[in-house]
C-alpha positions in Angstrom: 48.5 116.3 112.4 51.1 119.0 111.8 53.1 117.6 114.7 53.1 114.1 113.1 54.1 115.5 109.8 57.1 117.3 111.4 58.1 114.1 113.2 57.9 112.2 109.9 60.0 114.9 108.2 62.7 114.6 110.9 62.6 110.8 110.6 63.0 110.9 106.8 65.7 113.5 106.9 67.6 111.5 109.5 67.5 108.4 107.3 68.5 110.5 104.2 71.6 111.6 106.0 72.4 108.1 107.0 71.9 106.8 103.5 74.5 109.3 102.3 77.3 107.8 104.4 79.5 105.0 103.1 81.2 102.7 105.6 84.6 101.7 104.3 86.6 99.0 106.1 90.4 99.1 106.0 93.1 97.1 107.8 96.0 99.6 107.4 99.1 97.4 107.3 99.9 97.5 103.6 101.9 100.7 102.8 101.7 102.5 100.5 98.2 101.1 99.8 96.9 101.8 103.3 98.7 102.4 106.6 98.2 104.3 109.8 100.2 107.2 111.1 98.9 106.6 114.6 96.1 109.1 114.2 94.4 108.3 110.8 94.4 105.8 108.0 96.5 107.0 105.0 97.5 105.8 101.6 96.2 105.1 98.2 93.2 103.0 99.3 91.5 105.6 101.5 92.3 108.4 99.0 90.6 106.4 96.2 87.5 105.6 98.3 87.1 109.2 99.6 87.4 110.7 96.1 85.4 108.1 94.4 82.4 108.2 96.7 82.7 111.9 97.3 82.1 112.4 93.6 79.0 110.2 93.9 77.7 112.3 96.7 78.6 110.3 99.8 80.5 110.9 103.0 83.0 108.2 103.8 83.4 106.7 107.3 86.5 104.7 107.7 86.2 101.6 109.9 89.3 99.9 111.2 88.9 96.4 112.6 91.3 93.9 114.3 92.3 92.0 111.1 91.6 91.8 107.4 89.4 88.8 107.9 87.0 90.9 110.0 86.8 93.5 107.2 85.8 90.8 104.7 83.3 89.3 107.1 81.6 92.6 107.9 81.4 93.4 104.1 79.8 90.0 103.5 77.3 90.6 106.2 76.6 94.2 105.1 77.9 95.8 108.3 80.2 97.8 106.1 79.6 98.9 102.5 83.0 98.8 100.8 86.5 97.3 101.0 89.4 97.2 98.5 90.4 93.6 97.7 91.3 91.0 95.2 88.4 89.2 93.6 87.9 85.5 94.4 85.0 83.1 93.7 84.2 83.0 97.4 84.2 86.7 97.9 82.1 87.2 94.8 79.3 85.4 96.5 78.8 88.3 98.9 80.5 91.2 97.1 80.4 93.0 93.7 83.8 93.9 92.3 84.6 96.8 90.1 85.4 95.9 86.5 87.9 98.8 86.5 90.9 97.8 88.7 92.4 100.3 91.1 95.9 98.8 90.9 97.9 96.0 89.3 99.8 94.2 92.0 102.5 91.6 91.8 102.5 89.0 94.6 106.0 88.0 95.7 107.6 85.6 98.1 109.7 87.3 100.8 112.4 85.0 102.4 115.3 85.2 104.7 118.4 84.7 102.6 120.0 83.0 105.6 117.4 80.2 105.0 117.1 79.9 101.2 113.8 78.8 99.7 113.6 77.0 96.3 110.7 78.3 94.3 110.1 77.3 90.7 106.5 76.2 90.9 103.7 76.4 93.5 104.1 72.9 94.8 107.6 73.7 95.9 106.2 75.8 98.8 104.6 72.7 100.3 108.0 71.9 101.8 108.2 75.2 103.7 106.4 77.0 106.4 104.7 80.3 105.4 103.2 83.3 107.2 100.0 85.1 106.2 97.6 87.6 107.7 94.1 86.4 108.6 91.8 86.7 105.6 94.6 87.0 102.9 94.0 85.0 99.7 96.4 84.8 96.8 94.6 82.9 94.2 92.7 79.6 94.0 95.7 77.4 93.4 97.7 79.0 96.3 94.7 78.7 98.6 94.3 75.0 97.7 98.0 74.4 98.3 97.7 76.0 101.7 94.6 73.9 102.6 96.2 70.7 101.4 99.5 71.1 103.2 98.4 73.1 106.3 101.8 74.9 106.2 100.7 78.4 107.0 100.9 80.3 110.3 98.2 82.9 110.5 98.7 86.2 112.3 97.0 89.6 112.5 100.1 91.8 112.4 102.8 92.3 109.8 105.4 93.1 112.5 104.8 89.7 114.0 105.0 88.0 110.5 108.2 89.7 109.5 109.6 89.1 112.9 109.1 85.4 112.5 110.8 85.5 109.2 113.8 87.4 110.6 114.2 84.8 113.4 113.8 81.9 111.1 110.5 80.6 112.6 108.9 80.7 109.1 110.4 80.3 105.7 108.4 82.7 103.6 105.8 85.5 103.6 103.5 86.0 100.7 103.1 89.8 100.1 102.5 92.3 97.4 106.0 93.1 96.2 105.7 96.9 96.5 104.3 96.8 100.0 106.8 94.2 101.2 109.8 96.0 99.9 108.7 99.3 101.3 107.9 97.7 104.7 111.4 96.0 105.1 113.4 99.1 104.1 113.6 100.3 107.7 112.7 97.1 109.5 115.2 96.3 112.3 117.0 93.1 111.4 115.4 93.1 108.0 118.7 93.4 106.0 118.4 89.7 105.1 114.8 89.8 104.0 114.5 89.8 100.2 111.8 89.2 97.6 112.4 86.3 95.1 112.5 87.5 91.5 109.8 85.1 90.4 106.3 86.3 91.2 103.8 84.0 92.7 101.1 85.7 90.6 99.7 89.0 89.4 96.4 90.3 90.7 94.3 93.4 90.7 93.1 95.5 93.6 89.4 96.4 93.1 86.6 98.2 94.8 84.4 95.6 96.4 80.8 96.5 97.4 78.7 94.4 99.7 75.8 92.8 97.9 73.7 93.9 101.0 74.6 97.6 100.5 72.5 100.1 98.6 75.7 100.9 96.7 75.3 97.6 94.9 72.8 99.3 92.6 75.4 102.0 91.6 78.1 99.7 90.3 77.9 101.2 86.7 78.5 104.7 88.2 81.3 103.4 90.4 83.0 101.9 87.4 82.6 105.0 85.3 84.0 107.2 88.0 86.9 104.9 88.6 87.7 104.9 84.9 87.7 108.7 85.0 90.2 108.7 87.9 92.5 106.2 86.2 92.4 108.2 82.9 93.2 111.5 84.8 96.2 109.9 86.4 94.8 110.5 89.9 95.5 106.9 91.1 99.1 106.9 90.0 99.7 110.3 91.6 98.1 109.2 94.9 100.3 106.1 94.9 103.5 108.1 94.4 102.5 110.6 97.1 101.7 107.8 99.6 105.1 106.2 99.1 106.8 109.6 99.7 104.7 110.3 102.8 105.2 106.9 104.3 109.0 107.1 103.9 109.0 110.6 105.4 107.0 109.3 108.4 109.3 106.3 108.9 112.4 108.5 108.8 111.1 111.0 111.4 112.7 110.9 114.8 110.5 109.1 117.3 109.8 112.3 119.3 108.7 114.1 116.2 105.9 111.6 115.3 
């Protein structure tokens, strides 16, 4: 009997440890929000997740998959607990989104000024070819325009996307303005890549928890802790630090990285 009690205690303890781990999925191609230095995922997003769930008593395991669509699918299926994403009606079916946003983001159109694009309203983009990463969504109206016109080339890598724009194979890239501008600063051949002044839309990056995760029951605590982090200025500080760190990494000699 004692032996079985010991085995039961080990089993319960093992599951308690497992329950204290949060699986966070990231696709680190969006500096300064998230990016990879070749060894680890860095940026605002992993900093927020580690501090947020650390304060709630969890250890964070970062999962990196082949593209953003895979992250969203794994969150929907409960294979990972958390992603940081924009809220859409489709995503809300499988994930709960924080009411407290992590960051306000302005979505811009990046073009090659050697191949001008006229953009006054969304329907103008139907006449051009765009490039997006798998899984990206920039609002209901934009997604409908894309589905209606079938004018988007989907890729899994930002280098490939901006390379197409530089070579004139596509006409525009839809990208968060801060991320896109930071990305092209040191991009070979990127001197002609510019963001149009008019924004496509403004959205908010939020903590999204799988409805299949035990964390779904802790959304009130997640929101409260997020609000505390915002009020304390932590998120703004981590964003600024990430921009500085990313620029420092890009400017390092190749043999020093």
